[in-house]
The first five atom37 places (N, CA, C, CB, O) and aatype in JSON, in Angstrom:
{
  "aatype": [20, 20, 20, 20, 20, 20, 20, 20, 20, 20, 20, 20, 20, 20, 20, 20, 20, 20, 20, 20, 20, 20, 20, 20, 20, 20, 20, 20, 20, 20, 20, 20, 20, 20, 20, 20, 20, 20, 20, 20, 20, 20, 20, 20, 20, 20, 20, 20, 20, 20, 20, 20, 20, 20, 20, 20, 20, 20, 20, 20, 20, 20, 20, 20, 20, 20, 20, 20, 20, 20, 20, 20, 20, 20, 20, 20],
  "atom_mask": [
    [1, 1, 1, 1, 1],
    [1, 1, 1, 1, 1],
    [1, 1, 1, 1, 1],
    [1, 1, 1, 1, 1],
    [1, 1, 1, 1, 1],
    [1, 1, 1, 1, 1],
    [1, 1, 1, 1, 1],
    [1, 1, 1, 1, 1],
    [1, 1, 1, 1, 1],
    [1, 1, 1, 1, 1],
    [1, 1, 1, 1, 1],
    [1, 1, 1, 1, 1],
    [1, 1, 1, 1, 1],
    [1, 1, 1, 1, 1],
    [1, 1, 1, 1, 1],
    [1, 1, 1, 1, 1],
    [1, 1, 1, 1, 1],
    [1, 1, 1, 1, 1],
    [1, 1, 1, 1, 1],
    [1, 1, 1, 1, 1],
    [1, 1, 1, 1, 1],
    [1, 1, 1, 1, 1],
    [1, 1, 1, 1, 1],
    [1, 1, 1, 1, 1],
    [1, 1, 1, 1, 1],
    [1, 1, 1, 1, 1],
    [1, 1, 1, 1, 1],
    [1, 1, 1, 1, 1],
    [1, 1, 1, 1, 1],
    [1, 1, 1, 1, 1],
    [1, 1, 1, 1, 1],
    [1, 1, 1, 1, 1],
    [1, 1, 1, 1, 1],
    [1, 1, 1, 1, 1],
    [1, 1, 1, 1, 1],
    [1, 1, 1, 1, 1],
    [1, 1, 1, 1, 1],
    [1, 1, 1, 1, 1],
    [1, 1, 1, 1, 1],
    [1, 1, 1, 1, 1],
    [1, 1, 1, 1, 1],
    [1, 1, 1, 1, 1],
    [1, 1, 1, 1, 1],
    [1, 1, 1, 1, 1],
    [1, 1, 1, 1, 1],
    [1, 1, 1, 1, 1],
    [1, 1, 1, 1, 1],
    [1, 1, 1, 1, 1],
    [1, 1, 1, 1, 1],
    [1, 1, 1, 1, 1],
    [1, 1, 1, 1, 1],
    [1, 1, 1, 1, 1],
    [1, 1, 1, 1, 1],
    [1, 1, 1, 1, 1],
    [1, 1, 1, 1, 1],
    [1, 1, 1, 1, 1],
    [1, 1, 1, 1, 1],
    [1, 1, 1, 1, 1],
    [1, 1, 1, 1, 1],
    [1, 1, 1, 1, 1],
    [1, 1, 1, 1, 1],
    [1, 1, 1, 1, 1],
    [1, 1, 1, 1, 1],
    [1, 1, 1, 1, 1],
    [1, 1, 1, 1, 1],
    [1, 1, 1, 1, 1],
    [1, 1, 1, 1, 1],
    [1, 1, 1, 1, 1],
    [1, 1, 1, 1, 1],
    [1, 1, 1, 1, 1],
    [1, 1, 1, 1, 1],
    [1, 1, 1, 1, 1],
    [1, 1, 1, 1, 1],
    [1, 1, 1, 1, 1],
    [1, 1, 1, 1, 1],
    [1, 1, 1, 1, 1]
  ],
  "atom_positions": [
    [[50.2, 98.2, 198.85], [51.49, 98.32, 198.48], [51.69, 99.51, 199.46], [51.78, 98.53, 196.86], [50.79, 100.34, 199.42]],
    [[52.75, 99.75, 200.36], [53.31, 100.88, 200.92], [54.3, 101.77, 200.27], [53.82, 100.51, 201.95], [54.98, 101.51, 199.28]],
    [[54.28, 102.49, 200.73], [55.18, 103.59, 200.17], [56.05, 104.84, 201.27], [54.12, 104.39, 199.17], [55.78, 105.62, 202.18]],
    [[57.18, 104.39, 200.48], [58.54, 105.08, 200.98], [58.49, 106.43, 201.16], [59.64, 104.89, 200.08], [58.61, 106.93, 200.04]],
    [[58.36, 107.47, 202.18], [58.71, 108.8, 201.98], [59.91, 109.22, 202.46], [57.83, 109.57, 202.45], [59.74, 109.6, 203.62]],
    [[61.17, 109.35, 202.09], [62.28, 109.66, 202.25], [63.06, 110.76, 201.93], [62.65, 108.96, 201.94], [62.98, 111.1, 200.75]],
    [[63.89, 111.51, 202.74], [64.47, 112.62, 202.59], [65.98, 112.38, 202.36], [64.15, 113.44, 203.69], [66.64, 112.14, 203.37]],
    [[66.55, 112.4, 201.26], [68.06, 112.14, 200.75], [68.82, 113.48, 200.17], [68.03, 110.98, 199.48], [68.67, 113.93, 199.04]],
    [[69.41, 113.84, 200.88], [70.19, 115.13, 200.29], [71.18, 114.64, 199.18], [71.1, 115.97, 201.51], [71.39, 113.43, 199.11]],
    [[71.78, 115.44, 198.35], [72.62, 114.94, 197.43], [74.07, 114.57, 198.01], [72.68, 115.91, 196.35], [74.79, 113.84, 197.33]],
    [[74.54, 115.06, 199.29], [75.3, 114.52, 199.82], [75.23, 113.42, 200.71], [75.7, 115.22, 200.15], [76.19, 112.76, 201.11]],
    [[73.9, 113.24, 201.03], [73.68, 111.86, 201.64], [73.43, 112.11, 202.86], [74.76, 110.88, 201.56], [72.8, 111.32, 203.56]],
    [[73.9, 113.3, 203.31], [73.67, 113.69, 204.67], [72.02, 114.27, 205.15], [74.78, 114.83, 204.89], [71.35, 114.82, 204.28]],
    [[71.46, 114.13, 206.46], [70.7, 114.6, 206.9], [70.48, 115.99, 207.13], [70.69, 114.07, 207.59], [71.29, 116.42, 207.95]],
    [[69.61, 116.93, 206.67], [69.61, 118.29, 206.72], [68.35, 118.33, 207.0], [70.06, 119.08, 205.59], [67.62, 117.36, 207.2]],
    [[67.94, 120.02, 207.05], [66.45, 120.15, 207.33], [65.44, 120.38, 206.19], [66.27, 121.25, 208.22], [65.62, 121.11, 205.22]],
    [[64.25, 119.57, 206.49], [63.6, 119.37, 205.2], [63.52, 119.8, 203.86], [62.78, 119.47, 205.37], [63.57, 119.25, 202.76]],
    [[63.34, 121.27, 204.37], [63.53, 122.21, 203.28], [64.78, 121.86, 202.23], [63.75, 123.61, 203.95], [64.59, 122.1, 201.04]],
    [[66.13, 121.27, 202.67], [67.05, 121.21, 202.22], [67.33, 119.71, 201.61], [67.8, 121.74, 203.08], [68.42, 119.43, 201.1]],
    [[66.33, 118.85, 201.7], [66.42, 117.37, 201.27], [65.43, 117.23, 200.15], [66.06, 116.29, 202.48], [64.55, 118.08, 200.02]],
    [[65.54, 116.26, 199.36], [64.9, 115.69, 198.19], [64.16, 115.17, 198.54], [65.42, 115.01, 197.39], [64.72, 114.44, 199.36]],
    [[62.56, 114.81, 198.56], [61.53, 113.74, 199.17], [61.39, 112.55, 197.81], [59.74, 114.64, 199.64], [61.05, 112.86, 196.66]],
    [[61.67, 111.42, 198.19], [61.2, 110.81, 197.49], [60.01, 109.66, 197.62], [62.08, 110.55, 197.13], [60.25, 108.87, 198.53]],
    [[59.13, 109.47, 197.11], [57.84, 108.27, 197.29], [58.16, 107.11, 196.24], [56.09, 108.97, 196.86], [58.02, 107.11, 195.02]],
    [[58.66, 106.05, 197.15], [58.82, 104.9, 196.41], [57.65, 103.6, 196.92], [60.44, 104.49, 196.61], [57.16, 103.4, 198.03]],
    [[57.48, 102.8, 195.54], [56.71, 101.64, 195.74], [57.3, 100.47, 196.92], [56.62, 101.01, 194.3], [58.48, 100.57, 197.24]],
    [[56.7, 99.69, 197.37], [57.71, 98.49, 197.83], [58.47, 97.87, 196.78], [56.98, 97.32, 198.51], [59.42, 97.23, 197.22]],
    [[58.34, 97.84, 195.31], [58.83, 97.27, 194.37], [59.93, 97.92, 194.4], [58.17, 97.21, 193.26], [61.02, 97.47, 194.75]],
    [[59.62, 99.27, 193.95], [60.96, 100.07, 193.89], [62.18, 100.38, 195.05], [60.5, 101.31, 193.57], [63.39, 100.56, 194.99]],
    [[61.21, 100.33, 196.05], [62.19, 100.35, 197.36], [63.29, 98.71, 197.31], [60.91, 100.38, 199.09], [64.49, 98.8, 197.56]],
    [[62.72, 97.51, 197.0], [63.66, 96.31, 196.92], [64.23, 96.54, 195.72], [63.03, 94.87, 197.0], [65.19, 95.8, 195.5]],
    [[64.01, 97.17, 195.02], [65.1, 97.49, 193.69], [66.46, 98.21, 193.79], [64.42, 98.41, 192.69], [67.53, 97.91, 193.25]],
    [[66.02, 99.58, 194.9], [67.09, 100.28, 195.04], [67.69, 99.76, 196.07], [66.91, 101.55, 195.14], [68.87, 100.1, 196.14]],
    [[67.35, 99.09, 196.85], [67.72, 98.17, 198.21], [68.88, 97.53, 197.76], [66.55, 96.97, 198.75], [70.0, 97.84, 198.17]],
    [[68.59, 96.34, 196.63], [69.26, 95.94, 195.98], [69.94, 96.16, 195.02], [68.96, 95.48, 195.89], [70.44, 95.26, 194.34]],
    [[70.11, 97.5, 194.79], [71.68, 97.87, 193.83], [72.08, 98.73, 194.71], [71.69, 98.65, 192.11], [73.09, 99.16, 194.15]],
    [[71.96, 99.43, 196.0], [72.79, 99.67, 197.06], [73.59, 98.49, 197.63], [72.01, 100.23, 198.04], [74.75, 98.6, 198.01]],
    [[72.84, 97.31, 197.66], [73.48, 96.36, 198.16], [75.03, 95.62, 197.37], [72.35, 95.48, 198.28], [76.18, 95.44, 197.78]],
    [[74.42, 95.4, 196.26], [75.37, 95.41, 195.41], [76.54, 96.1, 194.88], [74.94, 95.32, 194.85], [77.5, 95.55, 194.34]],
    [[76.31, 97.68, 195.11], [77.17, 98.81, 195.16], [78.19, 98.37, 196.21], [76.4, 100.19, 195.52], [79.35, 98.22, 195.81]],
    [[77.96, 98.17, 197.39], [78.69, 97.95, 198.79], [79.46, 96.77, 198.47], [77.66, 97.7, 200.17], [80.68, 96.69, 198.66]],
    [[78.59, 95.66, 197.89], [79.76, 94.56, 197.23], [80.81, 95.43, 196.37], [78.96, 93.27, 196.05], [81.98, 95.13, 196.59]],
    [[80.69, 95.97, 195.87], [81.29, 96.29, 194.61], [82.83, 97.25, 195.69], [79.9, 97.45, 193.26], [84.02, 96.97, 195.6]],
    [[82.4, 98.01, 196.33], [83.26, 98.81, 196.76], [84.18, 97.92, 197.92], [82.49, 100.1, 197.26], [85.35, 98.27, 198.09]],
    [[83.64, 96.78, 198.7], [84.59, 96.22, 199.18], [85.63, 95.14, 198.32], [83.98, 95.73, 200.16], [86.75, 94.78, 198.69]],
    [[85.1, 94.85, 197.42], [85.92, 93.89, 196.2], [86.97, 95.08, 196.03], [84.89, 93.36, 194.44], [88.13, 94.79, 196.31]],
    [[86.64, 96.6, 195.53], [87.59, 97.54, 194.8], [88.79, 98.01, 195.84], [86.72, 98.9, 194.2], [89.99, 98.13, 195.58]],
    [[87.96, 98.29, 197.38], [88.97, 98.49, 198.36], [90.01, 97.45, 198.66], [88.36, 98.74, 199.48], [91.06, 97.78, 199.2]],
    [[89.72, 95.99, 198.29], [90.86, 95.27, 198.46], [92.03, 95.02, 197.47], [90.44, 94.2, 198.77], [93.08, 94.4, 197.42]],
    [[91.48, 95.62, 196.92], [92.23, 95.41, 195.16], [92.84, 96.97, 195.01], [90.71, 95.0, 193.49], [93.12, 97.24, 193.84]],
    [[93.0, 97.68, 195.63], [93.28, 99.24, 195.64], [94.29, 99.43, 196.35], [92.23, 100.14, 196.15], [94.09, 99.08, 197.52]],
    [[95.81, 100.03, 196.06], [96.8, 100.04, 197.06], [97.0, 101.53, 197.4], [98.12, 99.32, 196.59], [97.4, 102.03, 198.46]],
    [[96.64, 102.1, 196.28], [96.57, 103.85, 196.83], [95.8, 104.33, 198.47], [95.44, 104.76, 195.49], [94.61, 104.36, 198.8]],
    [[96.59, 104.55, 198.96], [95.59, 105.43, 200.28], [94.5, 106.22, 199.91], [96.42, 106.56, 201.14], [93.37, 105.85, 200.22]],
    [[94.67, 107.22, 199.3], [93.82, 108.04, 198.71], [92.38, 107.72, 197.95], [94.6, 108.57, 197.93], [91.34, 108.36, 198.09]],
    [[92.56, 106.72, 197.22], [91.45, 105.68, 196.46], [90.74, 105.37, 197.81], [92.15, 104.07, 195.54], [89.55, 105.67, 197.91]],
    [[91.5, 104.68, 199.05], [90.93, 103.71, 199.67], [90.1, 104.89, 200.59], [92.0, 102.51, 200.39], [88.99, 104.67, 201.06]],
    [[90.63, 105.83, 200.71], [89.65, 107.02, 201.84], [88.36, 107.39, 201.09], [90.56, 108.78, 202.21], [87.3, 107.55, 201.7]],
    [[88.5, 107.55, 199.46], [87.43, 107.72, 198.72], [86.29, 106.79, 199.03], [87.82, 107.63, 197.44], [85.14, 107.13, 199.29]],
    [[86.76, 105.63, 198.97], [86.13, 104.42, 199.07], [85.45, 104.48, 200.38], [87.06, 103.26, 198.91], [84.23, 104.58, 200.47]],
    [[86.22, 104.42, 201.34], [85.33, 104.73, 202.89], [84.55, 105.7, 202.61], [86.19, 105.23, 204.3], [83.57, 105.58, 203.33]],
    [[84.47, 106.47, 202.04], [83.55, 107.59, 202.21], [82.25, 107.05, 201.42], [84.21, 109.07, 201.59], [81.14, 107.11, 201.96]],
    [[82.39, 106.55, 200.18], [81.41, 106.29, 199.22], [80.54, 105.29, 199.94], [81.99, 105.77, 197.83], [79.32, 105.26, 199.81]],
    [[81.38, 104.31, 200.89], [80.74, 103.35, 201.44], [79.83, 103.8, 202.65], [81.69, 102.41, 201.77], [78.75, 103.29, 202.93]],
    [[80.3, 104.55, 203.14], [79.56, 105.02, 204.45], [78.11, 106.04, 203.99], [80.82, 106.05, 205.49], [77.08, 106.18, 204.64]],
    [[78.54, 106.73, 202.48], [77.32, 107.23, 202.32], [76.02, 106.24, 201.43], [77.68, 108.55, 201.65], [74.84, 106.55, 201.31]],
    [[76.66, 105.12, 200.95], [75.66, 103.58, 200.33], [75.23, 103.18, 201.75], [76.74, 101.93, 199.38], [74.02, 102.94, 201.82]],
    [[75.85, 103.06, 202.8], [75.12, 102.46, 204.31], [74.02, 103.43, 204.56], [76.25, 102.44, 205.82], [72.88, 103.04, 204.82]],
    [[74.33, 104.61, 204.49], [73.22, 105.62, 205.02], [72.51, 105.68, 204.24], [73.45, 106.87, 205.36], [71.42, 105.51, 204.78]],
    [[72.36, 105.84, 203.08], [71.33, 105.57, 201.75], [70.24, 104.11, 202.17], [72.52, 105.11, 200.06], [69.02, 104.06, 202.0]],
    [[70.98, 103.19, 202.66], [70.45, 101.61, 203.06], [69.71, 101.77, 204.32], [71.76, 100.4, 203.33], [68.64, 101.2, 204.54]],
    [[70.38, 102.67, 205.28], [69.65, 102.62, 206.56], [68.05, 103.93, 206.02], [71.06, 103.31, 208.18], [66.9, 103.65, 206.35]],
    [[68.23, 104.59, 205.61], [67.13, 105.37, 205.18], [66.35, 104.52, 204.56], [67.42, 106.47, 204.39], [65.27, 104.37, 205.12]],
    [[66.53, 103.85, 203.49], [65.5, 103.2, 202.97], [64.89, 102.35, 203.3], [65.62, 102.92, 202.22], [63.77, 102.09, 202.85]],
    [[65.68, 101.53, 204.43], [65.16, 100.03, 205.53], [64.34, 100.68, 206.45], [66.52, 99.07, 206.56], [64.06, 100.03, 207.46]],
    [[63.9, 101.81, 206.36], [63.21, 102.23, 207.54], [61.9, 102.0, 207.05], [63.48, 103.69, 208.06], [60.92, 102.23, 207.76]]
  ]
}
């Protein structure tokens, strides 16, 4: 079973390694986290289309970018 080692800052941003949090995940754990993040993307998209407030839409866009960034890091 492979192990994923990722560095994820609390803000979802790439930073120097000493400012990141290392996480070692088994393949099964990686699959679960990937599924959860993909579900979150679906929820964000649905909520975005049902929301009329521009401020909240901006918040959802930021959240979507963070979730997509996490997915990209996990799928490496």
